[in-house]
N, C-alpha and C positions, 0 to 999 in steps of 0.2 A: 402583594399581587400573587395570584396563582396562575402560572403560565399553563397553556395547553400542552406545551412540550418544551423541554430543554434539550438542545442539540449539542452534544459534546464533540467538537471538531469543526473547523471552518475550511475544510478541503472540498473537493468536488462533490463528495457524497453528502456532507453536511449542508453545504450551501444550496445544492439542488433540492434537498429536503426542505430547507427553509423557504425556498422559492415556492414550493408546493403549499406549504403551510400558510405563507403570506397570502397567496391567491385563494386559499380556502378560508380566509377571514379568521385565522387562528392566531393566537399570541405565542410566538416562539422566541426563546432566548438562545442565541448561539454563543457558546463559550469556547473560545479558541485561544490557545497559547501562542499562536503565530510562530510555530516552529515546524513548518512543513517538511516532510521527508524528502520531497523533490527539490529542496532548496539548492542541491548540488548540481542540478541539471540546468541547461541553458535554453532549452526549447521544449514545448509540448508537441507531441506528434500524434497523427491519426485521429484527430478530433475535428469533425467538420466545422468550418468557419474559424477554428482556433489553431489550425496546423501551423507549427513553427513559431508561435508567439512564446514569449518567455513565461515561465511559471508565475512570476510576479505580476505580469500583465493579466494573465488568465485569472489569477486570484482577485485582483483589483476589480476586474469586470464582473466576476461572479458575485463579489460582495455588493457591488453597486446594484446588480439585478435583484438580489435577495432583499436588500435594504430599501428598495423602492416602496415596499409594502409596509404600511404603518404598524402592523402587528409584529414585525420582526425587530429584534434588538440584538446588537452584537456587543459582547463583553470580552475584551482581551484579558484573559485570566486563565488560571490552571485549576482544574477540578481536583480536589484532594480526597473527597469522600462522597458517597451517595448512601442514603438510608431511606427505607420505606417509611411512609407517614400517612396514616389513614388509608385512602385509596390511591395515593400518589407517592411522590418522592420529595425529599429535601436534598438538594445538591449543595455541597460545601466547596467554597473557594477561599483563598486568602482575603478576598474582598468582602465575603459575607455568605449568607445562606439564601438559597432561592428554591421556591416551591413550585412543583409542576404536577400535572396529571400523568404525564408520560415522559420517558427519557429515551432519546435516540443516541446511541454510541456510534459516532462516525469519526473516530480518532485515528483511523489508519493503522499502520503497523509500527511496532518497535523493531528497528532494524539493527542487525549486527553483521558487520563484514567479516570475512575470513581473517584469521590471524596471519596475514601476510604483510610484511614490513612495507610501508609507504603506500599501500593500496588506497588509502583515503585521499592521497594527492591526485589520484587519477579517476576515482569513482565519479561518474556523471559526466566525464569529459572524454576519456578514452577507455574506461572500464565500465561495463554495463551488465545488466542481468536479463533484459527483455529484448529478444530479437525483433518482435513486432514493433517495439518502441523505437529502436535505434539501429536496426539492421540496415536500413536504406542509407543512412549517413556513413556507415562503415563498409559499404559495398566495395568489393574487389581488393580489400586490404588484407594484409597478413594478420590472421586472427587467432588468438589463443582461446580455447574452450577449457574453462576450469571447473571441474566438478568431481567430487570425491566418490561418487557411486555410479551405479549402472545407468542412471538417467543421462549421463554424459553423452551416450550414443544418440539419444533423442535430440539433444541440443546440437550435436554435430549435424544430424540430418536436417534440422531446421536452418542452421546457419549456412549450409551448403547452397542454399538458395541465393545468398548474397555474395559469396566468395568461394573460390576453389583453393584458397591458401589457408588451410586449417591445421592447427597443432593442438593436441590434447594434453591436458595436465590433470592428474588425479589428486594432486596435493598430498601425496604420502599414503594414499590408500590404493590397494590393489584389489578392487571389487569387480574389475572387468572380467567377464567370462571369456573362455577361449573363443567362443563364437564372436563376441564383440571385438576382441583383439584381431581376429581374422578379417572381420569387416574393415577395420581401420587399415590393416596391412594391405588388403586387396585394393583399397582406394588410395594407397600411398599417403595416408595421414599419420604422421609421427605421433607417438604418445609417450608421456613421461610419467613414471609412477613415483618418482621421488617427491619429497616434501618441497614446496616452494618456499624459498627463504626471503626473497626481496623482489620488488618491482623497481625499475629505474626509468628515468626519462626526464623531461623538463617542461615547465609551464603547463602541466596537466596532460602532456602528450606522452603516453607510454612508449618506451623504446625497447625494453628488454625485460625478461624474467630470469632471475637467477635461482638455480636449484640449490638445495642444501649441500649437495656434494661439490658445488662450485661451477657446474655447467651453466652457461648463459645462453639463452635462446632469444634471438631478436624477433620482436613482434610489434605491430602497430596498434592493435586493439585487443581487448580481452572481454569475454563474456563469462561472468563468474557466478558461482552459487552464493546465496545470501541467506542468513538465518533471520527469520521473522517470528514474532510472537505478539500476542494480545494480552499479556499478563499485566493489565492495568491495576495499579495499586488502589485506585478509587473504587474498584468493584469488590474489594476484599470484605466489605461489610454486608454483602448481599449473597444469597444462596444461589449463585449462578452455576448451572450445570455445564461441564465440559466433556468432550468425547476423548477417546484414547489417543487422538492426535493433537490434543490440547486446543481444539477448536470449540467455539460455542455450539452447544446443542440448541438448534433454532427450529421454529416452525417454518412452514413454507414461505411465510411473509416476514421473516426476520425477528420474530418475538422470541426472547430467551425463556428459560424456565421460570424467570421472575415476571409475573404478569405486569404488563405496561412498560417493560424494559426491552428495547429493540436494538438491533445492530444492523448497520448498513455499510456498504463500500468494501474496501479491502479487509477490514476487520471481520467481515461476515465469513469469509473463507480462509482467513489467515494466509493470504497469498497476494503478492503484488500484482496489480492489474493496471490497465490503461485508464487514463482520466475519464474517457467517455463511458467506460463500463462502470466505474465508481459513481459517476454522476447519475447515470441511468438507474442504478440500483437505489441510490438515495431517494430519487423521486418515486420509485415503485414502493419502497417501504413507507415513505411518508403518506402516500395515497391510501395504503391499507390502514395505517394508524388513524388517519383522519376519518376514514369510513367507520371505524369503531366508535370514534367520538360522536360523529354525526348520528349514527344509529342510536347510541345511548341517549342523546338529547331528544331525538325524535320520539323514542319510546316513552320518555318522561312526559312529553306533551300530550300523549293520548289520554 
């Protein structure tokens, strides 16, 4: 069988795209390893009709919606390679080879937390990165803002909407300008330039941050920087173009430099987004991909 599209990733972008393809009478194979990045979180937020449901529930409902349509198939597997073949692609997994006209990469982001001891015990429970996602739940608490560069002031500004108990940590970097330091000092927001050594607490609840020099600062919540990338090994056999910030070079509608290979969701911008934004983007890109297929079929019939 030659699929109309193979969708790599079964998160909000991939499943939203599959829903569009299914309703468009297309044959879509969704390949998903079932290792979502948001597995550490307890609730989804800011998504109409889905606010505060668990990520597992959201994922189950999304799969059910997409798989209602007979053209859609889900394969729990891992993509290992993609190669161009004729006017389409061959996608390789441990289970076998699958052929399609187009490929949509909706694999999300590869995430790496800062090198802070124990941070993984609190991430998703009392350590976060997105104020819009988790600011409401952390309102009025004593909150650490961890960021090694000048963007920390932007995060301070955002988080001041939810609490007036802020403390800044640059994790060993002194990139704050004199102007930024003055802003923090004028607002009585303490800042720490030392490297963070360790986080401590219990049962997922952060209680303190210890600096490399031994100082311990009591906090209840932290918003931290996170490293993301989209360096998927399965794309290594394709001539994909990247920009100077290691992001995909894409057309307005998500097509890469390889004709027929598209990107949607968080992978598109190499930046963590809310579920509702990723899902919306998956649908938009799928609509454009289908338009091309429909146009090609229509022209052949003339």
